[in-house]
MARBA-3410 file (N, C-alpha, C, O; in Angstrom, 1 decimal):
150
21.9,-3.6,44.2,22.2,-2.4,43.5,21.9,-2.7,42.0,22.3,-3.7,41.4 ~ 21.2,-1.8,41.4,20.8,-1.9,40.0,21.9,-1.5,39.1,22.6,-0.5,39.4 ~ 22.1,-2.3,38.1,23.2,-2.0,37.1,22.6,-1.6,35.8,21.7,-2.3,35.3 ~ 23.1,-0.6,35.2,22.6,-0.2,33.9,23.7,0.4,33.0,24.7,0.9,33.5 ~ 23.6,0.2,31.7,24.6,0.7,30.8,24.5,2.1,30.5,23.4,2.6,30.3
25.6,2.8,30.5,25.5,4.3,30.1,25.7,4.4,28.6,25.4,5.4,28.0 ~ 26.4,3.4,28.0,26.6,3.4,26.6,26.0,2.1,26.0,26.4,1.0,26.5 ~ 25.2,2.1,25.0,24.5,0.9,24.5,25.4,-0.1,23.9,26.5,0.2,23.5 ~ 25.0,-1.4,23.9,25.8,-2.5,23.4,25.8,-2.5,21.9,24.9,-1.9,21.3 ~ 26.8,-3.1,21.3,26.9,-3.2,19.8,26.8,-4.7,19.5,27.3,-5.6,20.3
26.3,-5.1,18.3,26.2,-6.5,18.0,27.6,-7.0,17.5,28.0,-8.1,18.0 ~ 28.2,-6.3,16.6,29.6,-6.7,16.1,30.4,-5.5,16.0,30.0,-4.4,15.7 ~ 31.7,-5.7,16.4,32.6,-4.5,16.2,33.7,-4.6,17.3,34.0,-5.6,17.9 ~ 34.2,-3.4,17.7,35.2,-3.2,18.7,34.9,-2.2,19.7,34.3,-1.2,19.4 ~ 35.2,-2.5,20.9,35.0,-1.5,22.0,36.4,-1.2,22.5,37.2,-2.1,22.9
36.8,0.1,22.5,38.0,0.5,23.1,37.7,1.1,24.5,37.0,2.1,24.6 ~ 38.2,0.4,25.5,37.8,0.8,26.9,39.1,1.2,27.6,40.2,1.0,27.2 ~ 38.9,1.9,28.8,40.0,2.3,29.6,40.9,3.3,28.9,42.1,3.3,29.1 ~ 40.2,4.2,28.2,41.0,5.3,27.5,41.0,6.5,28.5,40.0,6.8,29.1 ~ 42.2,7.0,28.8,42.2,8.2,29.7,41.4,9.3,29.1,41.3,9.5,27.9
40.6,10.0,29.9,39.7,11.0,29.4,40.3,12.0,28.5,39.7,12.5,27.6 ~ 41.5,12.4,28.9,42.2,13.5,28.1,42.7,13.0,26.7,43.0,13.7,25.8 ~ 42.7,11.6,26.5,43.1,11.1,25.3,42.0,10.7,24.3,42.3,10.3,23.2 ~ 40.7,10.8,24.7,39.6,10.4,23.9,39.6,11.0,22.5,39.5,10.2,21.5 ~ 39.7,12.3,22.4,39.6,12.9,21.1,40.9,12.7,20.3,40.8,12.7,19.0
42.0,12.4,20.9,43.2,12.0,20.1,43.0,10.7,19.5,43.3,10.5,18.3 ~ 42.4,9.7,20.2,42.1,8.4,19.7,41.1,8.5,18.5,41.3,7.9,17.5 ~ 40.1,9.3,18.7,39.1,9.5,17.6,39.8,10.1,16.4,39.5,9.6,15.2 ~ 40.7,11.0,16.6,41.4,11.7,15.5,42.4,10.7,14.8,42.4,10.6,13.5 ~ 43.2,10.0,15.5,44.2,9.2,14.9,43.6,8.0,14.2,44.2,7.4,13.3
42.4,7.5,14.6,41.8,6.4,13.9,40.8,6.9,12.8,40.2,6.1,12.1 ~ 40.8,8.2,12.7,39.9,8.9,11.7,38.4,8.4,11.8,37.8,8.2,10.8 ~ 38.0,8.4,13.0,36.6,7.9,13.3,35.6,8.9,12.8,34.4,8.6,12.6 ~ 36.0,10.2,12.7,35.0,11.2,12.2,34.6,10.9,10.7,33.6,11.4,10.3 ~ 35.4,10.1,10.0,35.1,9.7,8.6,34.5,8.3,8.6,34.1,7.8,7.5
34.3,7.6,9.7,33.8,6.3,9.7,32.3,6.2,9.3,31.5,7.0,9.8 ~ 31.9,5.3,8.4,30.6,5.2,8.0,29.7,4.3,8.9,28.5,4.2,8.7 ~ 30.3,3.6,9.8,29.6,2.8,10.8,29.2,3.6,12.0,29.7,4.7,12.2 ~ 28.4,3.0,12.8,28.0,3.6,14.1,29.2,3.7,15.0,29.8,2.7,15.3 ~ 29.4,4.9,15.5,30.5,5.1,16.5,29.8,5.8,17.7,29.2,6.8,17.6
30.0,5.2,18.9,29.5,5.8,20.1,30.7,6.0,21.0,31.5,5.1,21.2 ~ 30.7,7.2,21.7,31.8,7.3,22.7,31.2,8.0,23.9,30.2,8.7,23.9 ~ 31.9,7.7,25.0,31.5,8.3,26.3,32.7,8.8,27.0,33.8,8.2,26.9 ~ 32.7,9.9,27.6,33.8,10.5,28.3,33.4,10.8,29.8,32.3,11.0,30.1 ~ 34.4,10.8,30.6,34.3,11.1,32.0,33.3,10.1,32.7,32.5,10.4,33.6
33.4,8.8,32.3,32.6,7.7,32.9,33.4,7.3,34.1,34.6,7.3,34.2 ~ 32.6,6.8,35.1,33.2,6.3,36.4,34.1,5.1,36.1,33.7,4.2,35.3 ~ 35.2,5.1,36.8,36.1,3.9,36.7,36.8,3.7,38.0,37.3,4.6,38.6 ~ 36.6,2.5,38.6,37.3,2.2,39.9,38.8,2.3,39.7,39.5,2.8,40.6 ~ 39.4,1.8,38.6,40.8,1.8,38.4,41.4,3.2,38.1,42.5,3.5,38.5
40.6,4.0,37.3,41.2,5.2,36.8,40.6,6.5,37.3,41.0,7.6,37.1 ~ 39.5,6.4,38.1,38.7,7.5,38.5,37.7,7.8,37.5,36.5,7.6,37.7 ~ 38.1,8.3,36.3,37.2,8.5,35.2,37.9,7.9,34.0,39.2,7.8,33.9 ~ 37.1,7.6,33.0,37.7,7.0,31.8,36.8,7.4,30.6,35.7,8.0,30.7 ~ 37.3,7.0,29.4,36.5,7.2,28.2,36.4,5.8,27.5,37.1,4.9,27.8
35.4,5.7,26.6,35.1,4.5,25.9,34.7,4.8,24.5,34.0,5.8,24.3 ~ 35.0,4.0,23.6,34.6,4.1,22.2,34.1,2.8,21.7,34.7,1.8,21.9 ~ 32.9,2.8,21.1,32.3,1.6,20.5,32.1,1.8,19.0,31.5,2.8,18.6 ~ 32.7,0.9,18.2,32.6,1.1,16.7,32.0,-0.2,16.2,32.5,-1.3,16.3 ~ 30.8,0.0,15.5,30.1,-1.2,15.0,30.8,-1.7,13.7,31.2,-0.9,12.9
30.9,-3.0,13.6,31.4,-3.6,12.3,32.8,-3.2,11.9,33.1,-3.2,10.7 ~ 33.6,-2.9,12.9,35.0,-2.5,12.5,36.0,-3.2,13.5,35.7,-3.2,14.7 ~ 37.0,-3.7,12.9,38.1,-4.3,13.7,39.4,-3.7,13.3,39.5,-3.2,12.2 ~ 40.4,-3.7,14.2,41.6,-2.9,14.0,42.8,-3.8,13.6,43.0,-4.8,14.2 ~ 43.6,-3.3,12.7,44.8,-3.9,12.3,45.9,-3.5,13.3,45.7,-2.6,14.1
47.0,-4.2,13.3,48.1,-3.9,14.2,48.6,-2.5,14.2,48.9,-1.9,15.3 ~ 48.7,-1.9,13.0,49.2,-0.5,13.0,48.2,0.4,13.6,48.7,1.4,14.2 ~ 46.9,0.2,13.5,45.9,1.0,14.2,46.0,0.8,15.7,45.8,1.7,16.5 ~ 46.2,-0.4,16.2,46.4,-0.7,17.6,47.6,0.0,18.1,47.6,0.5,19.3 ~ 48.7,0.0,17.4,49.9,0.7,17.8,49.6,2.2,17.9,50.2,2.9,18.8
48.8,2.8,17.1,48.4,4.2,17.2,47.7,4.5,18.5,48.0,5.4,19.2 ~ 46.8,3.6,18.8,46.0,3.7,20.1,47.0,3.6,21.2,46.9,4.4,22.2 ~ 47.9,2.7,21.2,48.9,2.5,22.3,49.7,3.8,22.5,50.1,4.0,23.7 ~ 50.0,4.5,21.5,50.9,5.7,21.7,50.1,6.8,22.4,50.8,7.7,23.0 ~ 48.8,6.9,22.3,48.1,8.0,23.0,47.3,7.4,24.2,46.9,8.2,25.1
47.0,6.1,24.3,46.3,5.5,25.4,46.9,4.2,25.7,46.3,3.1,25.4 ~ 48.1,4.2,26.3,48.9,3.0,26.5,48.2,1.9,27.4,48.7,0.7,27.3 ~ 47.2,2.2,28.1,46.6,1.1,29.0,45.2,0.8,28.5,44.4,0.2,29.2 ~ 44.9,1.2,27.3,43.5,0.9,26.8,43.3,-0.6,26.5,44.3,-1.3,26.4 ~ 42.1,-1.0,26.5,41.7,-2.4,26.3,40.8,-2.4,25.1,39.9,-1.7,25.0
41.1,-3.4,24.2,40.3,-3.6,23.0,39.5,-4.9,23.2,40.1,-5.9,23.5 ~ 38.2,-4.8,23.0,37.3,-5.9,23.2,36.7,-6.1,21.8,36.0,-5.2,21.3 ~ 36.9,-7.3,21.3,36.2,-7.7,20.0,34.9,-8.3,20.3,34.7,-9.2,21.1 ~ 33.8,-7.8,19.6,32.5,-8.2,19.9,31.9,-8.9,18.7,32.0,-8.4,17.6 ~ 31.3,-10.1,18.9,30.6,-10.8,17.8,29.3,-11.3,18.4,29.3,-12.0,19.5
28.2,-10.9,17.8,26.8,-11.3,18.3,26.6,-10.9,19.7,26.2,-11.8,20.5 ~ 27.0,-9.7,20.1,26.8,-9.1,21.4,27.7,-9.7,22.5,27.6,-9.4,23.7 ~ 28.6,-10.6,22.1,29.5,-11.3,23.1,30.9,-10.8,22.9,31.4,-10.7,21.8 ~ 31.7,-10.7,24.0,33.1,-10.4,23.9,33.8,-11.7,23.6,33.8,-12.6,24.3 ~ 34.5,-11.7,22.4,35.1,-13.0,22.0,36.7,-12.8,22.1,37.4,-13.8,22.1
37.1,-11.6,22.3,38.6,-11.4,22.6,38.8,-10.1,23.3,38.2,-9.1,23.0 ~ 39.7,-10.2,24.3,40.1,-9.0,25.1,41.6,-8.9,24.9,42.4,-9.8,24.9 ~ 42.0,-7.6,24.6,43.4,-7.4,24.3,43.8,-6.0,25.0,43.1,-5.0,24.8 ~ 44.9,-6.0,25.7,45.4,-4.8,26.3,46.4,-4.3,25.2,47.3,-5.0,24.8 ~ 46.3,-3.0,24.8,47.2,-2.5,23.9,48.6,-2.3,24.6,48.7,-2.0,25.7
49.6,-2.5,23.8,51.0,-2.4,24.3,51.8,-1.6,23.3,51.7,-1.7,22.1 ~ 52.6,-0.7,23.8,53.5,0.1,22.9,54.6,-0.9,22.4,55.3,-1.5,23.2 ~ 54.7,-1.0,21.1,55.8,-1.9,20.6,57.2,-1.2,20.8,57.3,0.0,21.0 ~ 58.2,-2.0,20.6,59.6,-1.6,20.8,60.0,-0.6,19.6,60.8,0.2,19.8 ~ 59.4,-0.9,18.4,59.7,-0.1,17.2,58.4,0.3,16.6,57.4,-0.4,16.6
58.4,1.6,16.0,57.3,2.1,15.4,57.6,2.5,13.9,58.7,3.1,13.7 ~ 56.8,2.0,13.0,57.1,2.3,11.6,55.9,3.0,10.9,54.8,2.5,11.0 ~ 56.1,4.1,10.2,55.1,4.7,9.4,53.9,5.2,10.1,52.8,5.4,9.5 ~ 53.9,5.5,11.4,52.8,6.0,12.1,52.9,7.5,12.5,51.9,8.2,12.4 ~ 54.1,7.9,12.9,54.4,9.2,13.4,55.4,9.9,12.5,56.3,9.3,12.0
55.2,11.2,12.4,56.2,12.0,11.7,57.4,12.3,12.7,57.2,12.3,13.9 ~ 58.6,12.4,12.1,59.7,12.8,12.9,59.6,14.3,13.3,59.2,15.1,12.5 ~ 59.9,14.6,14.5,59.8,16.0,15.0,60.8,16.9,14.4,60.6,18.1,14.4 ~ 61.9,16.4,13.9,63.0,17.2,13.4,62.7,17.6,12.0,62.6,16.8,11.1 ~ 62.5,18.9,11.7,62.2,19.4,10.3,63.3,19.1,9.3,63.0,19.0,8.1
64.5,18.8,9.8,65.6,18.6,8.9,65.8,17.1,8.6,66.7,16.7,7.9 ~ 65.0,16.2,9.3,65.1,14.8,9.1,64.8,14.4,7.6,63.9,15.0,7.0 ~ 65.5,13.4,7.1,65.3,13.0,5.7,63.9,12.5,5.5,63.4,12.6,4.3 ~ 63.2,12.0,6.5,61.9,11.5,6.3,60.9,12.7,6.0,59.8,12.4,5.5 ~ 61.3,13.9,6.4,60.4,15.0,6.2,60.7,15.7,4.8,60.0,16.6,4.4
61.8,15.2,4.1,62.2,15.8,2.8,62.0,14.8,1.7,61.7,15.3,0.6 ~ 62.1,13.6,2.0,61.9,12.5,0.9,60.9,11.5,1.3,60.4,11.5,2.4 ~ 60.5,10.7,0.3,59.5,9.7,0.6,60.0,8.5,1.2,60.3,7.4,0.5 ~ 60.3,8.6,2.5,60.9,7.5,3.3,60.0,7.2,4.5,59.5,8.1,5.1 ~ 59.7,5.9,4.7,58.8,5.6,5.8,59.6,5.8,7.1,60.7,5.4,7.3
58.9,6.5,8.1,59.6,6.8,9.4,59.7,5.5,10.2,58.9,4.6,10.1 ~ 60.8,5.5,11.0,61.1,4.4,11.9,61.6,5.0,13.2,62.4,5.9,13.2 ~ 61.0,4.5,14.3,61.4,4.9,15.6,61.7,3.8,16.5,61.0,2.7,16.4 ~ 62.6,4.0,17.5,62.8,3.1,18.6,62.1,3.7,19.8,62.2,4.9,20.0 ~ 61.3,3.0,20.5,60.6,3.5,21.7,61.6,3.5,22.9,62.0,2.4,23.3
62.0,4.6,23.3,62.9,4.7,24.4,62.2,4.6,25.8,62.8,4.1,26.7 ~ 61.0,5.2,25.8,60.3,5.2,27.1,58.8,5.2,26.8,58.4,5.7,25.8 ~ 58.1,4.6,27.7,56.6,4.6,27.5,55.9,5.5,28.6,54.7,5.7,28.4 ~ 56.6,6.0,29.5,56.1,7.0,30.5,57.1,8.0,30.9,58.0,7.7,31.7 ~ 57.1,9.2,30.3,56.3,9.6,29.1,56.9,8.9,27.9,58.0,8.4,27.8
56.1,9.0,26.8,56.5,8.3,25.6,57.6,9.2,24.9,57.5,10.4,24.7 ~ 58.7,8.5,24.6,59.8,9.1,23.9,60.2,8.2,22.7,60.5,7.0,23.0 ~ 60.3,8.7,21.5,60.6,7.9,20.3,61.9,8.5,19.7,62.0,9.7,19.6 ~ 62.8,7.6,19.4,64.1,8.0,18.8,64.1,7.7,17.3,63.9,6.5,17.0 ~ 64.3,8.7,16.5,64.3,8.5,15.1,65.4,7.6,14.6,66.6,7.9,15.0
65.2,6.7,13.8,66.2,5.8,13.2,67.2,6.5,12.3,68.3,6.2,12.3 ~ 66.7,7.6,11.7,67.5,8.3,10.7,68.3,9.4,11.3,69.5,9.5,11.0 ~ 67.7,10.3,12.0,68.4,11.5,12.5,68.7,11.4,14.0,69.4,12.2,14.6 ~ 68.1,10.4,14.7,68.4,10.1,16.1,67.8,11.2,17.1,68.1,11.2,18.3 ~ 66.9,12.1,16.5,66.3,13.1,17.4,65.2,12.4,18.2,64.6,11.4,17.7
64.9,12.9,19.3,63.8,12.3,20.2,62.5,13.1,20.0,62.5,14.3,20.1 ~ 61.5,12.4,19.8,60.1,12.9,19.7,59.3,12.5,20.9,59.2,11.3,21.2 ~ 58.9,13.5,21.7,58.1,13.3,22.9,56.6,13.2,22.6,56.2,13.5,21.5 ~ 55.9,12.7,23.5,54.4,12.5,23.3,53.7,13.8,22.9,52.7,13.7,22.3 ~ 54.2,14.9,23.4,53.5,16.2,23.1,53.8,16.7,21.7,53.2,17.6,21.1
54.9,16.2,21.1,55.3,16.6,19.7,54.8,15.6,18.6,55.0,15.9,17.4 ~ 54.2,14.5,19.0,53.8,13.5,18.0,52.8,14.0,17.1,51.7,14.5,17.5 ~ 53.1,13.8,15.8,52.1,14.1,14.7,51.9,12.8,14.0,52.9,12.2,13.5 ~ 50.7,12.4,13.8,50.4,11.1,13.2,50.1,11.3,11.7,49.6,12.4,11.3 ~ 50.4,10.3,10.9,50.1,10.3,9.5,48.6,10.2,9.3,48.1,10.2,8.2
END
């Protein structure tokens, strides 16, 4: 059986793999990849034995900080990050939803103090399927469909 790449390789950067197809454009948006000056390649509805179909994003010359990885985890909790150097995978990492989230998501409650004053949001993750975040300040629950990212 002949094997060929549907998405070309990158020399250095990050590959985000195993993104659910419905989450691809959310990942692009929360990472602000539309403003990225480096080469960004993405594919959607690619065949996957584990998922049926999946999405993938390749970003040349860019690596992600922990807060960016946490953003990915909130919309694509089973995604995998592959760090690429000189066309080789040097690190593989499965994203994980942390127990606490700081400064990534707005509180869903319009009356929360974080929406009125300059206070960094803090949430406890109550559930990862579906994602539910409990605000540290007002204790309201924000679900995955209500999440608005900074």
